[in-house]
C-alpha positions in Angstrom: -28.6 152.3 -12.5 -26.4 153.7 -9.8 -25.0 151.6 -6.7 -25.8 154.0 -3.9 -23.0 152.9 -1.5 -20.3 153.7 -4.2 -21.8 156.1 -6.6 -20.8 153.8 -9.3 -22.9 153.7 -12.4 -23.0 152.1 -16.1 -23.6 154.1 -19.0 -26.7 153.0 -21.1 -24.9 153.9 -24.4 -21.2 152.8 -24.2 -21.3 150.5 -21.2 -18.5 152.1 -19.8 -18.3 151.9 -15.7 -18.1 155.4 -14.0 -17.9 156.6 -10.5 -19.1 160.1 -8.8 -19.3 160.6 -5.1 -22.3 163.0 -5.6 -24.4 160.1 -7.0 -24.5 158.4 -3.6 -27.6 158.2 -1.4 -28.7 161.6 -0.3 -26.8 163.3 -3.1 -28.8 162.0 -6.1 -30.3 165.5 -7.0 -26.9 166.1 -8.8 -28.0 164.0 -11.7 -31.8 164.9 -12.2 -31.9 163.1 -15.3 -32.4 160.1 -12.9 -35.7 161.2 -11.9 -37.1 163.6 -14.7 -37.5 162.8 -18.4 -36.9 166.5 -19.2 -34.3 168.5 -17.4 -33.2 172.1 -18.3 -30.2 173.9 -17.6 -29.4 177.5 -17.9 -25.8 179.3 -18.0 -27.3 182.5 -16.7 -29.2 183.5 -13.8 -32.1 185.2 -15.7 -35.6 183.5 -15.6 -35.5 182.0 -19.2 -38.7 180.2 -19.0 -40.9 183.2 -19.4 -41.3 185.3 -22.2 -40.1 188.3 -20.8 -39.6 191.5 -22.6 -36.2 191.5 -24.8 -33.4 193.0 -23.2 -32.3 194.4 -26.8 -34.6 196.1 -28.9 -35.3 194.1 -31.9 -34.4 195.2 -35.6 -37.1 194.8 -38.2 -36.3 195.5 -41.7 -39.3 196.0 -44.1 -38.9 195.1 -47.7 -41.8 196.1 -49.6 -42.6 195.1 -53.4 -44.1 198.2 -55.0 -44.8 196.7 -58.5 -48.4 195.7 -57.2 -51.7 196.9 -58.8 -53.1 200.0 -57.2 -55.7 198.1 -55.2 -53.2 195.7 -53.9 -50.8 198.4 -53.2 -53.1 200.2 -51.1 -53.9 197.1 -49.0 -50.2 196.6 -48.4 -49.8 200.2 -47.3 -52.6 200.0 -44.9 -51.4 196.6 -43.4 -47.8 197.8 -43.0 -49.1 201.2 -41.5 -51.1 199.0 -39.0 -48.1 196.9 -38.1 -46.0 200.2 -37.6 -48.8 201.4 -35.1 -48.8 198.2 -33.2 -45.1 197.8 -32.6 -43.5 199.2 -29.2 -41.3 202.4 -29.3 -38.0 200.6 -28.6 -38.5 198.5 -32.1 -35.9 199.7 -34.5 -37.4 199.7 -38.2 -35.9 200.3 -41.7 -37.4 200.4 -45.1 -36.4 199.1 -48.3 -38.7 198.9 -51.7 -38.4 196.4 -54.4 -38.9 197.1 -58.3 -36.4 197.2 -61.0 -34.3 199.2 -58.6 -33.9 198.9 -54.7 -34.6 202.1 -52.6 -33.4 202.2 -49.1 -35.1 205.1 -47.1 -33.8 207.3 -44.6 -36.0 207.1 -41.1 -34.7 210.4 -40.0 -36.4 212.5 -42.9 -38.9 214.9 -42.2 -41.6 216.6 -44.6 -40.3 214.6 -47.7 -39.3 211.0 -48.4 -35.4 210.5 -49.0 -34.0 207.1 -50.4 -30.6 206.0 -51.8 -31.0 204.1 -55.0 -29.2 200.8 -55.6 -29.2 199.1 -59.2 -31.5 195.9 -59.2 -29.5 194.2 -61.9 -26.5 193.2 -59.7 -25.6 192.4 -56.0 -24.9 196.0 -54.4 -21.3 196.8 -53.8 -19.6 198.1 -50.7 -19.0 201.5 -52.4 -22.7 201.6 -53.4 -23.8 200.5 -49.6 -21.5 202.9 -47.8 -23.5 206.1 -48.5 -26.7 204.5 -46.5 -24.4 204.9 -43.2 -23.1 208.6 -43.9 -23.1 211.1 -41.2 -26.5 212.4 -40.4 -28.6 209.4 -42.3 -30.2 207.0 -40.1 -31.3 203.9 -42.2 -32.8 202.2 -39.1 -34.0 203.9 -35.9 -36.4 203.4 -32.8 -40.1 203.9 -33.8 -40.0 206.3 -30.8 -38.3 208.6 -33.2 -39.7 207.6 -36.8 -43.0 206.1 -36.6 -44.9 209.0 -38.2 -42.2 209.7 -40.7 -42.3 206.0 -41.8 -45.8 205.9 -41.8 -46.0 208.8 -44.1 -43.4 207.1 -46.4 -45.4 204.1 -46.6 -48.7 205.7 -47.4 -46.9 207.6 -50.3 -45.5 204.7 -51.9 -46.4 203.9 -55.8 -45.8 201.7 -58.5 -42.9 203.4 -60.7 -44.0 201.4 -63.9 -46.3 202.8 -66.3 -49.8 200.9 -66.0 -49.7 197.2 -67.6 -45.9 197.5 -68.3 -43.8 194.5 -67.5 -42.9 194.5 -63.7 -39.5 193.9 -62.8 -38.6 192.7 -59.2 -35.1 192.7 -58.1 -35.7 190.7 -54.7 -32.0 189.4 -54.3 -30.3 192.8 -54.1 -33.2 194.4 -52.0 -32.5 191.3 -49.5 -28.7 191.9 -49.5 -29.5 195.6 -48.8 -31.8 194.8 -46.0 -29.2 192.3 -44.5 -26.6 195.1 -44.6 -29.0 197.6 -42.8 -29.8 194.8 -40.1 -26.3 194.0 -39.5 -25.2 197.6 -39.3 -28.0 198.2 -36.7 -26.9 195.4 -34.5 -23.4 196.3 -34.4 -22.0 197.5 -31.1 -24.3 195.6 -29.0 -23.0 193.6 -26.4 -23.7 190.0 -27.3 -21.8 186.8 -27.7 -20.9 185.9 -31.5 -23.7 183.9 -32.9 -26.2 184.5 -30.1 -29.9 184.8 -30.0 -31.7 186.4 -32.9 -32.6 190.2 -32.7 -33.2 191.0 -36.3 -35.8 189.9 -38.7 -36.2 190.8 -42.4 -40.0 190.9 -43.4 -40.5 190.7 -47.2 -43.9 191.4 -48.8 -43.7 190.1 -52.5 -46.2 190.3 -55.1 -44.6 188.3 -57.9 -41.7 186.2 -58.8 -38.2 187.8 -58.8 -37.5 188.8 -62.3 -34.3 190.9 -62.3 -30.8 190.5 -60.9 -29.2 187.5 -58.9 -32.0 185.4 -57.6 -34.2 185.7 -60.8 -36.3 182.6 -61.1 -37.8 181.2 -64.4 -41.4 181.2 -65.4 -43.3 178.4 -64.0 -44.4 177.0 -67.4 -40.7 177.1 -68.5 -39.0 173.3 -68.6 -35.9 173.9 -71.0 -32.4 173.5 -70.2 -31.9 177.0 -70.0 -34.5 177.6 -67.4 -33.4 174.6 -65.4 -29.6 176.5 -65.3 -31.5 179.7 -64.2 -33.2 177.8 -61.2 -30.1 176.1 -60.0 -28.3 179.6 -59.9 -31.3 180.9 -58.0 -30.9 178.0 -55.7 -27.3 178.6 -54.9 -27.7 182.2 -54.7 -30.6 181.9 -51.9 -28.6 179.3 -50.3 -25.4 181.7 -49.9 -27.8 184.6 -48.9 -29.5 182.4 -46.2 -26.4 181.1 -44.7 -25.2 185.0 -44.3 -28.4 185.9 -42.6 -28.3 182.7 -40.3 -24.6 183.6 -39.2 -25.8 187.2 -38.4 -28.7 185.8 -36.4 -31.3 187.3 -38.7 -34.5 185.7 -39.8 -35.9 186.2 -43.0 -39.8 185.9 -43.6 -41.7 185.9 -46.9 -45.1 187.3 -47.4 -46.4 186.3 -50.9 -49.8 187.3 -52.6 -49.5 186.2 -56.3 -52.0 184.5 -58.5 -49.2 183.8 -61.0 -46.7 181.8 -58.7 -43.2 182.7 -57.5 -41.5 179.2 -57.5 -41.8 178.7 -53.7 -39.7 175.6 -53.9 -36.8 178.1 -55.1 -37.5 180.7 -52.4 -37.8 178.1 -49.5 -33.8 178.1 -49.8 -34.0 181.8 -48.7 -35.8 181.2 -45.6 -35.4 177.4 -44.4 -31.9 177.7 -43.1 -32.3 180.8 -40.9 -35.7 180.0 -39.4 -37.8 181.9 -41.7 -41.2 181.0 -43.1 -42.9 181.6 -46.7 -46.6 182.8 -46.0 -48.8 182.5 -49.2 -52.1 184.8 -48.7 -54.9 185.6 -51.0 -54.7 189.3 -50.4 -52.3 192.0 -48.8 -55.2 193.1 -46.4 -56.2 192.2 -43.0 -54.7 188.7 -43.1 -51.4 190.2 -43.9 -51.5 192.7 -41.1 -52.1 189.9 -38.6 -49.5 187.7 -40.2 -46.8 190.7 -39.6 -47.7 191.2 -36.0 -47.6 187.4 -35.4 -43.9 187.3 -36.9 -42.9 190.3 -34.8 -44.2 188.4 -31.6 -42.5 185.1 -32.4 -40.1 183.9 -29.8 -37.3 182.2 -31.7 -34.3 180.6 -30.1 -31.1 180.7 -32.1 -27.8 179.0 -32.6 -29.4 175.5 -31.4 -27.9 172.0 -31.8 -29.4 168.9 -31.1 -27.3 165.5 -30.1 -29.0 162.3 -30.2 -27.5 159.2 -28.2 -28.9 155.7 -28.3 -28.2 152.1 -27.1 -25.9 149.9 -29.2 -27.7 148.2 -32.0 -30.0 151.2 -32.7 -29.1 153.7 -35.5 -30.6 156.9 -36.7 -31.9 156.4 -40.5 -33.5 159.4 -41.3 -34.0 163.0 -39.9 -36.8 165.4 -40.9 -37.2 168.9 -39.8 -35.5 172.2 -39.5 -32.2 170.9 -38.9 -28.9 171.1 -40.8 -25.9 168.6 -40.6 -22.8 170.0 -39.0 -19.5 169.3 -40.7 -17.4 166.8 -38.8 -14.8 169.2 -38.0 -16.7 171.5 -36.4 -15.8 172.6 -32.8 -19.4 172.6 -31.7 -19.5 168.8 -32.1 -17.6 168.4 -28.7 -18.2 164.8 -28.1 -17.8 163.5 -31.9 -21.3 162.3 -31.8 -22.4 160.6 -35.2 -25.9 162.3 -34.6 -25.1 166.0 -34.3 -27.1 168.7 -36.1 -27.5 172.3 -35.9 -31.0 173.7 -35.8 -32.1 176.4 -38.2 -34.5 177.8 -35.4 -36.0 176.8 -32.0 -39.5 177.5 -31.7 -42.6 175.7 -30.1 -44.3 175.1 -33.5 -41.1 173.3 -34.9 -40.1 169.6 -34.3 -37.4 167.3 -35.6 -38.5 163.8 -36.6 -35.9 160.9 -36.1 -36.6 157.2 -37.5 -34.3 154.7 -36.1 -33.6 151.2 -37.2 -32.3 148.2 -35.3 -29.0 146.6 -36.6 -29.1 143.6 -34.4 -31.4 141.7 -32.3 -32.0 143.4 -28.8 -31.4 141.1 -25.8 -32.0 143.6 -23.2 -35.1 144.6 -21.4 -34.8 148.3 -22.7 -33.3 150.6 -25.0 -32.3 154.1 -24.2 -32.7 157.4 -26.1 -31.2 160.9 -25.0 -31.6 163.9 -26.8 -29.7 167.0 -25.9 -30.7 170.2 -27.3 -29.0 173.6 -26.7 -29.9 176.9 -27.7 -29.8 180.6 -27.3 -32.8 182.6 -26.1 -33.7 185.9 -27.4 -32.3 187.4 -24.0 -28.9 185.7 -24.8 -29.1 182.9 -22.0 -27.6 179.7 -23.1 -30.2 176.7 -22.4 -29.4 173.0 -22.4 -32.4 170.8 -22.6 -32.1 167.0 -21.8 -34.7 164.6 -22.9 -34.2 161.0 -21.7 -36.5 158.2 -22.8 -36.4 154.3 -22.0 -38.3 151.8 -24.3 -39.4 148.5 -23.2 -38.4 145.6 -25.4 -40.6 142.4 -25.7 -40.8 139.3 -27.9 -44.3 139.1 -27.4 -46.3 140.2 -30.8 -49.5 141.0 -29.0 -47.9 143.3 -26.2 -45.9 144.9 -28.9 -49.0 146.1 -31.2 -50.7 147.1 -28.1 -47.9 149.5 -27.4 -48.1 151.3 -30.7 -49.6 154.8 -30.7 -51.3 155.0 -34.0 -51.5 158.8 -33.9 -47.5 158.8 -33.7 -47.2 156.2 -36.4 -49.5 157.9 -38.7 -47.4 161.3 -38.4 -44.3 159.3 -39.0 -45.5 157.8 -42.0 -47.1 160.8 -43.3 -43.9 162.8 -42.9 -41.8 160.2 -44.9 -44.4 160.1 -47.5 -44.5 163.8 -47.9 -40.6 164.4 -47.8 -40.4 161.7 -50.7 -43.1 163.5 -52.7 -41.2 166.9 -52.4 -37.8 165.4 -53.5 -39.3 164.9 -57.0 -40.7 161.6 -56.6 -44.0 160.9 -58.1 -46.9 161.4 -56.0 -48.5 158.2 -57.3 -45.5 156.3 -56.5 -45.6 157.6 -52.9 -49.4 156.7 -52.5 -48.8 153.1 -53.9 -45.8 152.7 -51.4 -48.2 153.9 -48.5 -50.6 151.3 -49.7 -47.9 148.7 -49.7 -47.0 149.4 -46.3 -50.4 149.0 -44.8 -50.8 145.8 -46.8 -47.6 144.4 -45.4 -48.4 145.4 -41.8 -51.9 143.8 -42.0 -50.3 140.5 -43.4 -47.3 140.6 -40.9 -49.0 141.6 -37.6 -52.5 139.9 -38.0 -53.7 136.2 -38.6 -57.0 137.3 -39.1 -58.6 137.3 -42.6 -62.0 136.7 -44.3 -62.7 135.5 -47.6 -64.3 138.0 -50.2 -64.7 138.0 -53.8 -61.1 138.0 -55.2 -59.4 136.2 -52.4 -58.5 137.1 -48.7 -59.2 140.2 -47.0 -56.8 140.7 -44.1 -58.0 142.3 -40.8 -55.8 144.9 -39.0 -55.2 144.2 -35.4 -57.6 146.0 -33.1 -55.0 148.6 -31.8 -54.0 149.2 -35.2 -57.4 149.7 -36.8 -57.3 153.7 -36.8 -54.0 153.7 -38.8 -55.4 153.1 -42.2 -58.1 155.6 -41.7 -55.6 158.1 -40.8 -53.5 157.3 -43.8 -56.3 157.5 -46.3 -57.0 161.2 -44.9 -53.5 161.9 -45.4 -53.9 160.6 -49.2 -56.8 162.5 -49.8 -56.0 165.7 -47.8 -54.0 168.9 -49.0 -50.6 167.3 -48.4 -50.8 164.4 -50.7 -54.3 164.7 -52.3 -55.6 167.0 -55.2 -57.1 169.6 -53.0 -54.5 172.2 -53.5 -53.6 172.7 -57.2 -50.9 175.2 -57.4 -47.1 174.0 -56.8 -46.5 177.0 -54.5 -49.5 176.3 -52.2 -48.3 172.5 -52.2 -44.6 173.0 -51.5 -45.5 175.8 -48.7 -48.0 173.5 -46.8 -45.6 170.4 -47.3 -42.5 172.5 -45.8 -44.8 173.4 -42.8 -45.6 170.1 -42.1 -42.2 168.7 -42.3 -41.0 171.3 -39.9 -43.9 171.1 -37.5 -44.1 169.8 -34.0 -46.3 166.7 -33.1 -49.7 168.5 -32.3 -49.3 170.7 -35.5 -48.5 167.7 -37.5 -51.5 165.5 -36.1 -53.9 168.4 -37.0 -52.7 168.2 -40.6 -52.9 164.6 -40.5 -56.2 163.9 -38.7 -58.1 167.2 -38.2 -60.8 167.2 -35.7 -64.5 167.9 -36.8 -66.1 169.3 -33.9 -69.9 170.3 -33.3 -70.6 172.8 -30.5 -73.5 172.0 -28.4 -76.3 174.5 -27.9 -76.5 174.4 -24.0 -74.5 177.7 -22.5 -74.5 175.9 -19.2 -72.8 172.7 -20.6 -69.9 173.5 -22.8 -68.6 170.5 -24.8 -68.0 169.6 -28.5 -69.0 166.5 -30.1 -66.4 165.2 -32.4 -67.4 163.4 -35.6 -65.8 161.1 -38.0 -64.2 163.3 -40.8 -67.0 162.1 -43.3 -69.4 164.2 -45.3 -72.4 162.3 -43.4 -71.7 164.9 -40.6 -73.2 167.6 -42.7 -76.6 167.4 -41.1 -78.5 170.7 -41.7 -79.4 171.2 -38.1 -75.5 171.5 -37.1 -72.8 173.9 -36.9 -69.4 172.3 -37.8 -65.8 173.3 -37.0 -62.8 171.9 -38.7 -59.4 173.0 -38.1 -57.0 172.0 -40.6 -54.1 174.2 -39.1 -53.6 176.3 -42.2 -57.2 177.0 -42.7 -60.3 176.9 -40.5 -63.8 176.2 -41.5 -67.1 176.9 -39.8 -70.1 175.4 -41.6 -73.6 176.3 -40.7 -76.5 174.0 -41.7 -79.4 175.6 -43.5 -81.9 174.6 -40.7 -79.7 175.8 -38.0 -79.2 179.1 -39.9 -82.9 179.8 -39.8 -82.7 179.7 -35.9 -81.1 181.2 -33.1 -77.4 179.7 -33.1 -75.5 182.4 -31.3 -74.2 179.9 -28.6 -72.9 177.6 -31.5 -71.2 180.5 -33.1 -69.6 181.9 -29.9 -68.1 178.6 -29.1 -66.7 178.3 -32.7 -65.3 181.8 -32.8 -63.8 181.3 -29.5 -61.7 178.6 -30.9 -60.9 180.5 -34.2 -59.7 183.6 -32.0 -57.4 181.5 -30.0 -56.1 179.9 -33.1 -55.7 183.3 -34.8 -53.9 184.6 -31.7 -51.4 181.8 -31.0 -50.3 180.6 -34.5 -47.7 181.6 -37.0 -48.6 181.9 -40.0 -52.2 183.0 -39.0 -54.6 180.4 -40.1 -57.3 181.8 -42.6 -60.7 181.6 -41.3 -63.6 180.5 -43.5 -67.4 180.9 -42.2 -70.0 180.0 -44.4 -73.5 178.5 -44.7 -74.9 175.2 -46.3 -75.2 175.6 -50.1 -72.6 178.5 -50.3 -69.7 178.1 -53.1 -67.3 178.3 -50.3 -68.7 175.3 -48.6 -66.7 173.2 -51.1 -63.5 174.0 -49.2 -64.8 172.0 -46.2 -66.5 169.3 -48.2 -63.7 168.3 -50.2 -61.8 167.7 -47.0 -64.4 165.2 -45.8 -64.3 161.4 -46.9 -67.2 160.7 -49.3 -69.0 158.1 -47.0 -72.4 158.7 -48.4 -71.4 156.3 -51.5 -71.1 153.5 -49.3 -73.9 150.9 -48.2 -75.9 151.8 -44.9 -74.6 149.2 -42.9 -70.9 150.1 -44.0 -72.0 153.9 -43.2 -72.8 152.8 -39.5 -69.3 150.9 -39.1 -67.3 154.3 -39.1 -70.1 156.5 -38.2 -72.4 154.9 -35.2 -74.2 157.8 -34.5 -76.0 157.7 -38.0 -78.1 154.9 -36.4 -80.0 157.5 -34.3 -81.6 158.9 -37.4 -85.0 158.3 -38.7 -85.0 156.5 -42.2 -86.4 159.6 -43.8 -83.6 162.0 -42.3 -80.8 159.6 -43.5 -82.5 159.5 -47.0 -82.6 163.4 -47.1 -79.0 163.6 -45.5 -77.7 161.1 -48.5 -79.5 162.7 -51.2 -77.6 166.0 -50.7 -74.6 164.7 -52.2 -73.8 164.3 -55.9 -72.3 161.0 -57.2 -68.6 161.7 -58.0 -65.5 159.7 -58.8 -64.1 160.1 -55.5 -63.1 156.9 -53.6 -64.9 156.2 -50.1 -62.7 154.8 -47.3 -64.7 151.5 -47.8 -63.8 151.3 -51.6 -60.2 152.0 -50.9 -60.0 149.3 -47.9 -61.7 146.8 -50.5 -59.1 147.5 -53.2 -56.3 147.0 -50.9 -58.1 143.8 -49.4 -57.8 145.3 -45.9 -60.6 145.4 -43.3 -60.7 147.4 -39.8 -63.4 145.8 -38.1 -66.4 147.3 -36.4 -66.3 150.8 -35.1 -62.6 151.3 -35.4 -62.6 154.6 -34.0 -65.1 155.9 -31.4 -65.3 159.4 -30.3 -66.6 161.1 -27.2 -67.3 164.5 -25.9 -64.6 167.0 -26.0 -64.3 169.5 -23.4 -63.2 173.1 -24.9 -59.9 172.9 -22.6 -59.0 169.7 -24.5 -58.8 171.4 -28.0 -55.3 172.4 -28.7 -55.2 175.6 -30.8 -51.6 176.6 -30.5 
């Protein structure tokens, strides 16, 4: 607090007494943090809070894998051609292709494609790269000068290898060449060192790197030699990613491969410079949308985050797109113990901090301050200060009532997913989550009932939604058996670990929505994430962030359901236009084989007794006995564990109607 008469104030973090005459009555605007939880400062006079046009034309280097099947290569060429058509004239573009050798194309050739060839067995040397910038040759040029030439080059690309011959991909040397092109194109620009990103390398890959530095072993290989190759690839990609980050260049990787590419290795190429791995089923329309979305991303660069908290509170874990900064770094001007560099600063990203008390808190509040700095794409330096004051209590009831179950579920899920990714057994991670829930029920609630086998502890009412959300995480794509390939699993886990709160919650507790059929009264009804919501008279919409599902019941499909579809497709379009990576949209009718993608994401509540079903899905009580019987008969008996069976195994109970959903207005549906 500040003494108005003298301007004296005491720091909440170090307890030091200070004085500033500007903080006297009438001058408190000098310290906006006293009034606003979030305050933003800019070192330039430009408007940094709107997405205005970049002051510097962006540089994009396309790295295309041409070792594809003819049908896949055709799709790739059409998608890249669509991207070149949509980009502004000011965008500067270069083209590199990947095969057993690396080809760097000239953008100012006319009539015939001209390319310099680099070996793919080793990193390109300076004398091999020098001819790329010889007088009269342009490796990167504005699209206003080379759009048609580049489109013609792209449409004439072909696989240099014989049909069915082994395909070698020199990804590492190709990215090194692309990085050199981007750096050269960005030379001479009037920008501060390490300032905002104006370069991006977009890699389209059809298989694992198999030649030159960065080669990864086969997915099935588990011997010592393969492990050595993997470790060498990891170290190589870390160095390459650091070089890109230092130059303010983002590397995005778009992959379509049934054989796998060792995504957990390639993550080291993209994660430290703000890039992303995007796995796709084809190089068709989905790739075209993702390439455009990658180009339109607004990324801050050269970001840092400094965390300060009251004495007795320490940071125990940090999860997200941040890198530890060496203690001797001159960026850490305040010698803060919790100072990190950010790989990128984007709306879709978030950093998770977990704290621990080292001593009993005697004050009424503890204080937290997060100081984030970053450079915008327009080279404005922004400082954003988040201040938070958390009340303390010795009353257990008040403490439990203050817990936000959504936030707690996301935090527990992030810890579990990070543990699972760090080579721990998924079964051990699931067991640890179960034990944490059991411990919470025993510690925070004295309520229990006796059942077969002993006590069944009941969660306190404010915490009842928590076990349900954690069970959804255990069965979902992050920790459950839905995804089968290691690349799919690792890519989704990395996206979740770097995601902001709204994206994370969408992956932990996705909303199952049913649009009403009244065009004059727009709202969605939200249902529990259970298979008993699959009534044939409904249209259901499930947004699991990376995938969106629209399910049309067989009875509704025979009627006019245009109003329902219009509302669902509006949400789909909004999500596709605002996200990167762009989600895959699946639309199907009841009984279609693709409907399994939705059904496996729903809890198998049909296995439970009728009275237990109504505890978690009160709306079932409105169905007639015949409709109820017909609904349950649609499902086959499986080994899947229902929520009720899982709770009984853990000796837990969540009371009556632990979660009650109400109508949802379209404006309340967050699709970004």
